[in-house]
Backbone as JSON Lines, residues from 0, in Angstrom:
{"i":0,"aa":"M","n":[0.81,-0.98,-0.04],"ca":[0.28,0.03,0.0],"c":[0.93,1.52,-0.02]}
{"i":1,"aa":"A","n":[1.75,1.41,0.81],"ca":[3.14,2.36,0.67],"c":[3.51,2.55,-0.49]}
{"i":2,"aa":"T","n":[3.62,1.33,-1.53],"ca":[4.27,1.79,-2.48],"c":[3.47,2.42,-3.55]}
{"i":3,"aa":"N","n":[2.32,2.06,-3.57],"ca":[1.33,2.72,-4.42],"c":[1.37,4.19,-3.95]}
{"i":4,"aa":"K","n":[1.42,4.64,-2.75],"ca":[1.44,6.1,-2.24],"c":[2.53,6.85,-2.61]}
{"i":5,"aa":"I","n":[3.76,6.04,-2.52],"ca":[5.34,6.62,-3.17],"c":[5.16,6.42,-4.69]}
{"i":6,"aa":"D","n":[4.53,5.42,-5.47],"ca":[4.53,5.87,-6.97],"c":[3.76,7.03,-7.29]}
{"i":7,"aa":"E","n":[2.62,7.07,-6.54],"ca":[1.98,8.47,-6.87],"c":[2.6,9.77,-6.44]}
{"i":8,"aa":"L","n":[3.55,9.62,-5.5],"ca":[3.99,10.96,-5.36],"c":[5.54,11.03,-6.35]}
{"i":9,"aa":"L","n":[5.78,10.11,-6.46],"ca":[6.71,10.16,-7.52],"c":[6.54,10.54,-9.1]}
{"i":10,"aa":"N","n":[5.09,9.97,-9.18],"ca":[4.41,10.64,-10.52],"c":[4.15,12.35,-10.29]}
{"i":11,"aa":"I","n":[3.66,12.68,-9.35],"ca":[3.27,14.09,-8.95],"c":[4.92,14.83,-9.37]}
{"i":12,"aa":"L","n":[5.74,14.23,-8.95],"ca":[7.63,14.88,-9.24],"c":[7.48,15.04,-10.53]}
{"i":13,"aa":"E","n":[7.58,13.74,-11.18],"ca":[7.7,14.11,-12.34],"c":[6.71,14.81,-13.23]}
{"i":14,"aa":"H","n":[5.69,15.28,-12.68],"ca":[4.65,15.99,-13.47],"c":[5.33,17.5,-13.18]}
{"i":15,"aa":"L","n":[5.29,17.62,-12.08],"ca":[5.84,19.13,-11.81],"c":[7.53,19.36,-12.28]}
{"i":16,"aa":"F","n":[8.09,18.32,-12.78],"ca":[9.43,18.43,-13.37],"c":[9.27,18.6,-14.62]}
{"i":17,"aa":"T","n":[8.36,18.07,-15.31],"ca":[8.06,17.95,-16.62],"c":[7.04,19.14,-17.33]}
{"i":18,"aa":"K","n":[6.28,19.94,-16.25],"ca":[5.45,21.34,-16.43],"c":[5.8,22.32,-15.89]}
{"i":19,"aa":"G","n":[7.19,22.57,-15.65],"ca":[8.18,23.41,-14.99],"c":[8.25,24.21,-16.03]}
{"i":20,"aa":"V","n":[8.62,25.72,-15.68],"ca":[8.85,26.42,-16.83],"c":[10.01,26.77,-17.29]}
{"i":21,"aa":"K","n":[10.16,26.6,-18.4],"ca":[11.37,26.21,-19.44],"c":[11.97,27.43,-19.37]}
{"i":22,"aa":"I","n":[13.98,27.69,-18.88],"ca":[14.32,28.85,-19.05],"c":[14.97,28.64,-20.49]}
{"i":23,"aa":"P","n":[14.99,29.99,-21.14],"ca":[15.38,29.7,-22.63],"c":[16.86,30.02,-22.59]}
{"i":24,"aa":"L","n":[17.78,29.18,-23.51],"ca":[18.9,29.07,-23.59],"c":[19.72,28.64,-22.45]}
{"i":25,"aa":"S","n":[19.06,27.68,-21.59],"ca":[19.66,27.54,-20.18],"c":[20.35,25.72,-20.37]}
{"i":26,"aa":"G","n":[19.99,25.23,-21.48],"ca":[20.58,23.84,-21.59],"c":[19.4,23.04,-20.86]}
{"i":27,"aa":"G","n":[18.48,23.22,-20.92],"ca":[17.21,22.58,-20.37],"c":[16.95,22.69,-19.06]}
{"i":28,"aa":"R","n":[17.12,23.6,-18.22],"ca":[16.99,23.84,-17.19],"c":[15.43,24.62,-17.07]}
{"i":29,"aa":"I","n":[14.84,24.15,-15.88],"ca":[13.32,24.83,-15.31],"c":[13.42,25.43,-14.29]}
{"i":30,"aa":"V","n":[11.9,26.21,-13.98],"ca":[12.0,26.81,-12.92],"c":[10.76,26.06,-12.26]}
{"i":31,"aa":"V","n":[10.96,25.64,-11.04],"ca":[9.8,24.79,-9.98],"c":[10.3,25.39,-8.87]}
{"i":32,"aa":"R","n":[8.49,25.29,-8.19],"ca":[8.51,25.45,-6.86],"c":[9.06,24.79,-5.97]}
{"i":33,"aa":"I","n":[10.14,25.19,-5.1],"ca":[10.9,24.06,-4.28],"c":[10.11,23.67,-3.05]}
{"i":34,"aa":"N","n":[9.16,24.57,-2.84],"ca":[8.43,24.12,-1.35],"c":[7.8,22.73,-1.69]}
{"i":35,"aa":"E","n":[6.81,22.87,-3.12],"ca":[6.59,21.48,-3.33],"c":[7.13,20.77,-3.46]}
{"i":36,"aa":"I","n":[8.18,20.6,-4.32],"ca":[9.05,19.54,-4.46],"c":[9.36,18.83,-2.96]}
{"i":37,"aa":"L","n":[10.02,20.04,-1.97],"ca":[10.54,19.26,-0.69],"c":[9.3,18.72,0.1]}
{"i":38,"aa":"E","n":[8.06,19.21,0.16],"ca":[7.1,18.48,0.85],"c":[6.76,17.03,0.09]}
{"i":39,"aa":"I","n":[6.97,17.1,-1.22],"ca":[6.51,15.78,-1.82],"c":[7.61,14.74,-1.4]}
{"i":40,"aa":"L","n":[8.86,15.1,-1.74],"ca":[10.14,14.17,-0.83],"c":[9.97,13.94,0.62]}
{"i":41,"aa":"E","n":[9.52,15.04,1.51],"ca":[9.36,14.32,2.99],"c":[8.16,13.4,3.13]}
{"i":42,"aa":"E","n":[7.14,13.33,2.0],"ca":[6.06,12.42,2.35],"c":[6.78,11.16,1.6]}
{"i":43,"aa":"I","n":[7.65,11.09,0.72],"ca":[7.96,9.89,0.31],"c":[9.07,9.24,1.42]}
{"i":44,"aa":"R","n":[9.54,9.95,1.85],"ca":[10.47,9.41,3.07],"c":[9.42,8.71,4.26]}
{"i":45,"aa":"E","n":[8.68,9.67,4.48],"ca":[7.45,9.25,5.45],"c":[6.6,7.9,4.87]}
{"i":46,"aa":"S","n":[6.5,7.88,3.82],"ca":[5.77,6.7,3.16],"c":[6.74,5.39,3.06]}
{"i":47,"aa":"L","n":[7.96,5.56,3.2],"ca":[9.19,4.58,2.77],"c":[8.7,3.76,3.96]}
{"i":48,"aa":"P","n":[8.6,2.33,3.98],"ca":[8.2,1.7,4.81],"c":[9.72,1.34,5.54]}
{"i":49,"aa":"S","n":[9.23,0.69,6.84],"ca":[10.62,0.91,7.83],"c":[11.48,-0.03,7.45]}
{"i":50,"aa":"E","n":[11.47,-1.11,6.83],"ca":[11.94,-2.12,6.52],"c":[12.99,-1.75,5.38]}
{"i":51,"aa":"V","n":[12.66,-0.72,4.23],"ca":[13.52,-0.05,3.63],"c":[14.53,0.62,4.18]}
{"i":52,"aa":"R","n":[13.94,1.35,5.51],"ca":[15.34,2.32,6.26],"c":[15.95,1.01,7.13]}
{"i":53,"aa":"M","n":[15.49,0.06,7.3],"ca":[16.25,-1.04,8.15],"c":[17.24,-1.77,7.05]}
{"i":54,"aa":"A","n":[16.63,-1.67,6.1],"ca":[17.82,-2.29,4.81],"c":[18.91,-1.31,4.76]}
{"i":55,"aa":"G","n":[18.89,-0.18,4.78],"ca":[19.87,0.81,4.6],"c":[20.86,0.51,5.88]}
{"i":56,"aa":"D","n":[20.1,0.16,6.98],"ca":[20.85,0.47,8.25],"c":[21.74,-1.22,8.05]}
{"i":57,"aa":"I","n":[21.28,-1.94,7.52],"ca":[21.73,-3.36,7.6],"c":[22.79,-3.31,6.86]}
{"i":58,"aa":"T","n":[22.49,-2.76,5.91],"ca":[23.49,-2.53,4.42],"c":[24.84,-1.86,5.15]}
{"i":59,"aa":"E","n":[24.52,-0.74,5.89],"ca":[25.72,-0.4,6.46],"c":[26.26,-1.13,7.46]}
{"i":60,"aa":"R","n":[25.78,-1.87,8.32],"ca":[26.28,-2.57,9.37],"c":[27.19,-4.01,8.77]}
{"i":61,"aa":"E","n":[26.47,-4.37,7.51],"ca":[27.13,-5.32,6.64],"c":[28.15,-5.07,6.22]}
{"i":62,"aa":"E","n":[28.2,-3.57,5.63],"ca":[29.68,-3.32,5.24],"c":[31.0,-3.21,6.13]}
{"i":63,"aa":"A","n":[30.17,-2.79,7.44],"ca":[31.3,-2.79,8.86],"c":[31.71,-4.06,9.01]}
{"i":64,"aa":"I","n":[30.72,-4.95,8.96],"ca":[30.99,-6.57,9.25],"c":[31.92,-7.14,8.31]}
{"i":65,"aa":"L","n":[31.67,-6.73,6.88],"ca":[32.66,-7.24,5.98],"c":[34.11,-6.49,6.19]}
{"i":66,"aa":"E","n":[34.35,-5.7,6.1],"ca":[35.5,-4.71,6.31],"c":[36.0,-5.59,7.75]}
{"i":67,"aa":"N","n":[35.33,-5.53,8.83],"ca":[36.08,-6.4,9.81],"c":[36.58,-7.63,9.69]}
{"i":68,"aa":"A","n":[35.63,-8.27,8.99],"ca":[36.33,-9.7,8.42],"c":[37.34,-9.77,7.54]}
{"i":69,"aa":"K","n":[37.31,-8.72,6.59],"ca":[38.31,-8.15,6.02],"c":[40.0,-8.51,6.74]}
{"i":70,"aa":"K","n":[39.51,-7.22,7.39],"ca":[40.9,-6.89,8.36],"c":[41.15,-8.26,9.17]}
{"i":71,"aa":"S","n":[40.31,-9.07,9.68],"ca":[40.45,-10.1,10.34],"c":[41.27,-11.26,9.59]}
{"i":72,"aa":"A","n":[40.52,-11.48,8.74],"ca":[41.06,-12.36,7.39],"c":[42.53,-11.82,7.13]}
{"i":73,"aa":"Q","n":[42.93,-10.71,6.75],"ca":[44.03,-10.1,6.59],"c":[45.51,-10.41,7.72]}
{"i":74,"aa":"L","n":[44.49,-10.3,8.79],"ca":[45.75,-10.42,10.06],"c":[45.81,-11.73,10.2]}
{"i":75,"aa":"M","n":[44.84,-12.81,10.0],"ca":[45.02,-14.15,10.47],"c":[46.18,-14.39,9.01]}
{"i":76,"aa":"I","n":[45.77,-14.12,7.95],"ca":[46.69,-14.46,6.67],"c":[48.32,-14.21,7.01]}
{"i":77,"aa":"Q","n":[48.46,-12.93,7.74],"ca":[49.64,-12.57,7.99],"c":[50.45,-13.5,8.94]}
{"i":78,"aa":"K","n":[49.45,-13.6,10.19],"ca":[50.13,-14.39,11.14],"c":[50.2,-15.61,10.57]}
{"i":79,"aa":"A","n":[49.4,-16.28,9.64],"ca":[49.86,-17.6,9.26],"c":[50.96,-17.67,8.52]}
{"i":80,"aa":"E","n":[51.37,-16.5,7.64],"ca":[52.35,-16.53,6.7],"c":[53.7,-16.21,7.59]}
{"i":81,"aa":"E","n":[53.63,-15.51,8.41],"ca":[54.83,-15.2,9.83],"c":[54.89,-16.77,10.34]}
{"i":82,"aa":"K","n":[54.18,-17.38,10.7],"ca":[54.03,-18.79,11.42],"c":[54.91,-19.91,10.51]}
{"i":83,"aa":"A","n":[54.16,-19.6,9.11],"ca":[55.21,-20.44,8.09],"c":[56.57,-20.07,7.56]}
{"i":84,"aa":"S","n":[56.61,-19.21,7.96],"ca":[58.16,-18.41,7.71],"c":[59.06,-18.92,8.65]}
{"i":85,"aa":"L","n":[58.42,-18.85,10.04],"ca":[59.28,-19.36,11.3],"c":[59.37,-20.96,10.81]}
{"i":86,"aa":"L","n":[58.4,-21.42,10.67],"ca":[58.55,-23.24,10.76],"c":[59.55,-23.3,9.4]}
{"i":87,"aa":"I","n":[59.45,-22.66,8.21],"ca":[60.25,-22.78,7.22],"c":[61.86,-22.65,7.65]}
{"i":88,"aa":"N","n":[61.98,-21.34,8.37],"ca":[63.06,-21.13,9.22],"c":[63.71,-22.22,10.35]}
{"i":89,"aa":"E","n":[62.89,-22.79,10.85],"ca":[63.05,-23.78,11.79],"c":[63.57,-24.9,11.2]}
{"i":90,"aa":"E","n":[62.7,-25.42,10.11],"ca":[63.07,-26.29,9.38],"c":[64.23,-26.39,8.73]}
{"i":91,"aa":"D","n":[64.74,-25.14,8.21],"ca":[66.02,-25.12,7.64],"c":[67.05,-25.02,8.72]}
{"i":92,"aa":"V","n":[66.57,-24.66,9.55],"ca":[67.71,-24.82,10.92],"c":[68.12,-25.98,11.15]}
{"i":93,"aa":"T","n":[66.68,-26.85,11.19],"ca":[67.13,-28.37,11.5],"c":[67.52,-29.1,10.93]}
{"i":94,"aa":"Q","n":[67.25,-28.81,9.41],"ca":[68.11,-29.48,8.29],"c":[69.62,-29.23,8.17]}
{"i":95,"aa":"R","n":[69.9,-27.89,8.68],"ca":[71.37,-27.41,8.34],"c":[72.09,-28.0,9.82]}
{"i":96,"aa":"A","n":[71.24,-28.35,10.87],"ca":[72.18,-28.93,12.31],"c":[72.13,-30.14,11.85]}
{"i":97,"aa":"F","n":[71.18,-31.33,11.17],"ca":[70.95,-32.42,11.0],"c":[72.53,-32.87,10.01]}
{"i":98,"aa":"E","n":[72.61,-31.7,9.0],"ca":[73.23,-32.3,7.95],"c":[74.88,-31.74,8.76]}
{"i":99,"aa":"K","n":[75.05,-30.67,9.81],"ca":[76.19,-30.52,10.68],"c":[76.78,-31.66,11.24]}
{"i":100,"aa":"A","n":[75.36,-32.07,12.04],"ca":[75.72,-33.32,12.96],"c":[76.35,-34.76,12.05]}
{"i":101,"aa":"Q","n":[75.81,-34.68,11.17],"ca":[76.1,-35.75,9.92],"c":[77.44,-35.56,9.7]}
{"i":102,"aa":"D","n":[78.1,-34.58,9.48],"ca":[79.07,-34.09,9.16],"c":[80.18,-34.35,10.5]}
{"i":103,"aa":"V","n":[80.2,-33.82,11.31],"ca":[80.68,-34.06,12.72],"c":[80.74,-35.67,12.69]}
{"i":104,"aa":"M","n":[79.8,-36.43,12.71],"ca":[79.93,-37.92,13.09],"c":[80.76,-38.67,12.16]}
{"i":105,"aa":"N","n":[80.41,-38.08,10.77],"ca":[81.39,-39.1,10.01],"c":[82.77,-38.64,10.04]}
{"i":106,"aa":"E","n":[82.92,-37.13,10.54],"ca":[84.39,-37.08,11.03],"c":[84.91,-37.89,12.04]}
{"i":107,"aa":"A","n":[84.14,-37.71,12.94],"ca":[84.37,-38.25,13.96],"c":[84.8,-40.13,13.86]}
{"i":108,"aa":"M","n":[83.74,-40.36,12.9],"ca":[84.14,-41.96,12.49],"c":[85.46,-42.14,11.86]}
{"i":109,"aa":"I","n":[85.73,-41.06,11.09],"ca":[87.13,-41.1,10.25],"c":[88.09,-41.04,11.46]}
{"i":110,"aa":"N","n":[88.26,-39.98,12.3],"ca":[89.24,-40.22,13.13],"c":[89.41,-41.53,14.13]}
{"i":111,"aa":"A","n":[88.03,-42.04,14.32],"ca":[88.19,-43.23,15.22],"c":[88.85,-44.23,14.48]}
{"i":112,"aa":"R","n":[88.51,-44.32,12.89],"ca":[89.0,-45.43,12.2],"c":[90.77,-45.0,12.14]}
{"i":113,"aa":"N","n":[91.12,-43.89,11.94],"ca":[92.56,-43.19,11.89],"c":[93.25,-43.74,13.19]}
{"i":114,"aa":"I","n":[92.62,-43.24,14.39],"ca":[93.01,-43.6,15.56],"c":[93.13,-45.05,15.82]}
{"i":115,"aa":"K","n":[92.38,-45.86,15.6],"ca":[92.29,-47.14,15.78],"c":[93.47,-47.99,14.87]}
{"i":116,"aa":"R","n":[93.9,-47.44,13.73],"ca":[94.64,-47.95,12.58],"c":[96.16,-47.75,13.32]}
{"i":117,"aa":"N","n":[95.78,-46.32,13.88],"ca":[97.26,-46.04,14.25],"c":[97.79,-46.78,15.57]}
{"i":118,"aa":"T","n":[96.89,-47.02,16.29],"ca":[96.81,-47.78,17.3],"c":[97.32,-49.24,17.23]}
{"i":119,"aa":"Y","n":[96.51,-49.83,16.39],"ca":[97.18,-51.18,15.67],"c":[98.69,-51.41,15.22]}
{"i":120,"aa":"Q","n":[98.88,-50.27,14.27],"ca":[100.41,-49.96,14.29],"c":[101.67,-49.84,15.2]}
{"i":121,"aa":"Y","n":[100.82,-48.98,16.04],"ca":[101.84,-48.73,17.35],"c":[101.85,-49.76,18.05]}
{"i":122,"aa":"L","n":[100.92,-50.87,18.27],"ca":[100.73,-51.77,19.03],"c":[101.82,-53.09,18.34]}
{"i":123,"aa":"D","n":[101.44,-53.13,17.01],"ca":[102.04,-54.09,16.26],"c":[104.04,-53.74,16.2]}
{"i":124,"aa":"E","n":[104.21,-52.58,16.16],"ca":[105.53,-52.23,16.36],"c":[106.12,-52.91,17.77]}
{"i":125,"aa":"L","n":[105.19,-52.55,18.82],"ca":[105.85,-52.85,20.05],"c":[106.0,-54.07,20.32]}
{"i":126,"aa":"L","n":[104.63,-54.83,19.78],"ca":[104.99,-56.39,19.77],"c":[106.07,-56.81,19.0]}
{"i":127,"aa":"N","n":[106.52,-56.42,17.87],"ca":[107.3,-56.77,17.05],"c":[108.63,-56.49,17.97]}
{"i":128,"aa":"K","n":[108.92,-55.45,18.52],"ca":[109.77,-55.09,19.51],"c":[110.05,-56.05,20.42]}
{"i":129,"aa":"A","n":[109.03,-56.47,21.18],"ca":[108.99,-57.33,21.87],"c":[109.14,-58.61,21.49]}
{"i":130,"aa":"E","n":[108.71,-59.15,20.53],"ca":[108.96,-60.52,19.79],"c":[110.63,-60.76,19.69]}
{"i":131,"aa":"N","n":[111.24,-59.66,19.26],"ca":[112.39,-59.45,18.82],"c":[113.57,-59.74,20.04]}
{"i":132,"aa":"G","n":[112.89,-58.7,20.74],"ca":[113.77,-58.9,22.17],"c":[113.55,-60.19,23.01]}
{"i":133,"aa":"L","n":[112.02,-60.82,22.83],"ca":[112.27,-62.03,23.36],"c":[113.14,-63.19,22.52]}
{"i":134,"aa":"F","n":[113.07,-62.95,21.52],"ca":[113.92,-63.78,20.45],"c":[115.34,-63.8,20.95]}
{"i":135,"aa":"G","n":[115.62,-62.39,21.24],"ca":[117.04,-62.22,21.63],"c":[117.24,-62.74,22.99]}
{"i":136,"aa":"C","n":[116.39,-62.69,23.88],"ca":[116.66,-63.23,25.16],"c":[116.41,-64.74,25.03]}
{"i":137,"aa":"L","n":[115.31,-65.57,24.25],"ca":[115.31,-66.7,24.21],"c":[116.62,-67.47,23.43]}
{"i":138,"aa":"N","n":[117.4,-66.67,22.57],"ca":[118.76,-67.04,21.68],"c":[119.78,-66.68,23.15]}
{"i":139,"aa":"D","n":[119.77,-65.98,23.91],"ca":[120.98,-65.94,24.86],"c":[120.68,-66.75,26.02]}
{"i":140,"aa":"V","n":[119.22,-67.19,26.24],"ca":[118.82,-68.5,26.87],"c":[119.7,-69.63,26.68]}
{"i":141,"aa":"K","n":[119.35,-70.05,25.02],"ca":[119.61,-70.99,24.34],"c":[120.86,-70.96,24.66]}
{"i":142,"aa":"N","n":[121.8,-69.78,24.15],"ca":[123.28,-69.92,24.04],"c":[123.94,-70.1,25.37]}
{"i":143,"aa":"T","n":[123.14,-69.5,26.34],"ca":[123.59,-70.11,27.93],"c":[123.29,-71.02,28.39]}
{"i":144,"aa":"K","n":[122.31,-71.65,28.1],"ca":[121.98,-73.45,28.2],"c":[123.15,-73.88,27.32]}
{"i":145,"aa":"N","n":[123.66,-73.73,26.18],"ca":[124.52,-74.36,25.62],"c":[125.92,-74.3,26.23]}
{"i":146,"aa":"I","n":[126.19,-73.3,26.66],"ca":[127.48,-72.95,27.19],"c":[127.32,-73.85,28.34]}
{"i":147,"aa":"L","n":[126.1,-73.53,29.22],"ca":[126.52,-74.61,30.61],"c":[126.6,-76.08,30.08]}
{"i":148,"aa":"K","n":[125.72,-76.42,29.08],"ca":[125.81,-77.97,28.81],"c":[127.37,-78.23,28.31]}
{"i":149,"aa":"S","n":[127.72,-77.39,27.5],"ca":[129.26,-77.66,27.15],"c":[130.25,-77.58,28.06]}
{"i":150,"aa":"D","n":[130.09,-76.52,29.24],"ca":[130.62,-76.71,30.55],"c":[130.6,-77.73,31.65]}
{"i":151,"aa":"V","n":[129.25,-77.95,31.14],"ca":[128.94,-79.47,32.27],"c":[129.82,-80.77,31.53]}
{"i":152,"aa":"K","n":[129.68,-80.67,30.14],"ca":[130.59,-81.98,29.54],"c":[132.22,-81.72,29.76]}
{"i":153,"aa":"K","n":[132.52,-80.47,29.53],"ca":[133.56,-80.45,30.01],"c":[134.07,-81.08,31.42]}
{"i":154,"aa":"D","n":[133.48,-80.63,32.33],"ca":[133.44,-80.83,33.42],"c":[133.55,-82.55,33.89]}
{"i":155,"aa":"R","n":[132.72,-83.1,33.2],"ca":[132.57,-84.31,33.41],"c":[133.64,-85.13,32.53]}
{"i":156,"aa":"Q","n":[133.96,-84.18,31.67],"ca":[135.42,-85.17,30.69],"c":[136.59,-85.1,31.67]}
{"i":157,"aa":"V","n":[136.69,-84.07,32.29],"ca":[137.52,-83.8,33.18],"c":[137.64,-84.6,34.62]}
{"i":158,"aa":"K","n":[136.53,-84.89,34.55],"ca":[136.51,-85.84,35.8],"c":[136.63,-87.04,35.65]}
{"i":159,"aa":"V","n":[136.01,-87.59,34.57],"ca":[136.29,-88.86,33.65],"c":[137.95,-88.94,33.94]}
{"i":160,"aa":"E","n":[138.7,-88.12,33.28],"ca":[140.16,-88.18,33.11],"c":[140.67,-88.26,34.44]}
{"i":161,"aa":"E","n":[140.61,-87.77,35.46],"ca":[140.78,-87.54,36.67],"c":[140.89,-88.77,37.18]}
{"i":162,"aa":"K","n":[139.95,-89.37,37.11],"ca":[139.71,-90.59,37.69],"c":[140.55,-91.74,36.94]}
């Protein structure tokens, strides 16, 4: 019903504009009674259903909500990007630390093998010296034993000759 009244008021406005006095050489300008037009516009405003006015309010609130949502989303995206960057940096640091640990372990294993090899070589040299020393001692013992045997034989021969 309010729509019919609004249509009627708009038709009156249109009539006032089309029947207004045209000013010659003004590019289509007309003279109208401003008070009549203002009254009609006020009646149109009053005739607008409250839903139309509420729709305007809702649209404004909707725009504010959308703007807040955009800001919130942008903030969430920024935080997510920062977290992703931190995770990437942490992963990079972890990867480099893992690689460094692998290098240290490899170097330690190489050093351990070298130390083990050098220790075996040193022990082999010591054992060879000990073996050579022991062979020398064994030869000395054998020589001494042979000398003693030889002396014992000589003593027996001397005793036998003395008898």
